[in-house]
C-alpha positions, 0 to 999 in steps of 0.5 A: 206723645209722638207728635210732641217728639216730632214737634220738639225735633222740628224745633231743634232742627229749625233752631240748628238750621237758623244758628248755622246759617247765621254763623255762616253769614257772620263768617262772611261778614267783614264788618261783624269779624272786624268788630269781634277782633276789636272786641277781644282785642279790647278785652285782652287789653283790659286784662293786660292793664289790670294785671299791670296795676296788680303787679305795680300794687304788689311792687308798692306793697313789697317796698316795705321789705327795704326797711329790713337791714338783712339783704337776704331776708329783705329779698325773701320778704319782698318776693313773698309780699309781691306774690301775696298781693298779686295772688289775692288781687287775681284770685279775688277778682277771679272769684268775683268774676265766677260768682257774678257768672253763676248769679247771671246763669242761675237768673237766666235759667230761672227767668229766660230758659225757654223757646222765646229766648232762643228766638230772641238770641237768633233774631238779634244775632241775625239782625245784627249780622245781616244788617251790620254795615247799616248799623255801623253807619248809623251807630258807631258801636261795636257789633258784638257789644251791641249783641251783648247789650241787647241780650242784657236788656232782654234778660233784664226786661224779661226778669222785670216783667216776670217779677211784676206779673208774679206780684200782681194778683189776677 
């Protein structure tokens, strides 16, 4: 029992050391930091565009109220329809994102919650951070996006292999 605790403690300290040195290197990497900034800037731009589309759809739906002859009631219905359409779009999208996130977390916990995955995350992060400039010269891809995609490919491959190995009778 003492050996197991010592082994787990050693693995935890190794993972902590690997993670901190990789993160410190990431902070010092100008290429990785600029890619992180552009990744989150693009995500924010997409969210702003989506909200703009949602508000435009709300305005379009609320134009029905112009057919009401009473101006006061027409204004109330206009704002109610606008709030209703925008609220439904935003709430629906939020619920969809949360459900997808829950499914991904369940899949990750079911198939990839182990030491091999921890090593894969640390290794891929270290490779992308340390060799970021070389990767950017070869591929014109955002490094943070490359990390997320590599993790997605890893999880997909791991789930596929686990499913294939469980269906075979050996």
